[in-house]
C-alpha positions as CSV (number, residue, x, y, z in Angstrom):
1,X,0.0,0.0,0.0
2,X,1.2,3.5,-0.8
3,X,1.2,5.6,2.3
4,X,0.8,8.7,0.1
5,X,-2.9,7.8,-0.5
6,X,-3.6,8.8,3.1
7,X,-2.4,12.4,2.8
8,X,-2.4,13.1,-0.9
9,X,-5.0,10.9,-2.7
10,X,-5.2,13.3,-5.7
11,X,-1.6,12.8,-6.6
12,X,-1.9,9.0,-6.4
13,X,-5.0,9.0,-8.7
14,X,-3.3,11.3,-11.2
15,X,-0.2,9.1,-11.3
16,X,-2.4,6.1,-11.8
17,X,-4.2,7.7,-14.7
18,X,-0.9,9.1,-16.2
19,X,-2.2,12.7,-16.3
20,X,0.1,15.6,-17.0
21,X,0.3,19.4,-16.6
22,X,-3.0,21.3,-16.1
23,X,-5.2,18.2,-16.2
24,X,-3.2,16.7,-13.3
25,X,-3.4,20.0,-11.3
26,X,-7.1,20.4,-11.7
27,X,-8.0,16.8,-10.8
28,X,-5.6,16.7,-7.9
29,X,-7.1,19.9,-6.4
30,X,-10.7,18.6,-6.7
31,X,-9.9,15.1,-5.3
32,X,-7.9,16.6,-2.4
33,X,-10.6,19.1,-1.6
34,X,-13.3,16.4,-1.6
35,X,-11.1,14.1,0.6
36,X,-10.2,16.7,3.2
37,X,-13.7,18.3,3.1
38,X,-15.2,15.0,4.1
39,X,-12.6,14.5,6.8
40,X,-13.2,17.9,8.3
41,X,-17.0,17.5,8.1
42,X,-16.7,14.2,10.0
43,X,-14.7,15.8,12.7
44,X,-17.2,18.8,12.9
45,X,-20.1,16.4,13.1
46,X,-18.5,14.4,15.9
47,X,-17.7,17.5,17.9
48,X,-21.2,18.9,17.5
49,X,-22.9,15.7,18.5
50,X,-20.6,14.8,21.4
51,X,-19.8,18.2,23.0
52,X,-21.7,21.3,23.9
53,X,-19.9,23.6,21.4
54,X,-23.1,24.7,19.8
C-alpha cells in the first residue's frame, strides 16, 4: 500500500491515470478538496454531536 494515498490521494490518482500538466493539477485539487472536506466535516459532526460547542 502506498502511504501517500492517506495524505495526498489526488496525486496518487493522477499518477495512476498518467495525467500531466493542467489536467493533473485540476483533478488533484478537486480530489484533495473532496477528501479533506469529508474528513473535516466528519470531525465537525463528531464535535457537534458529542460536545456542547453549539
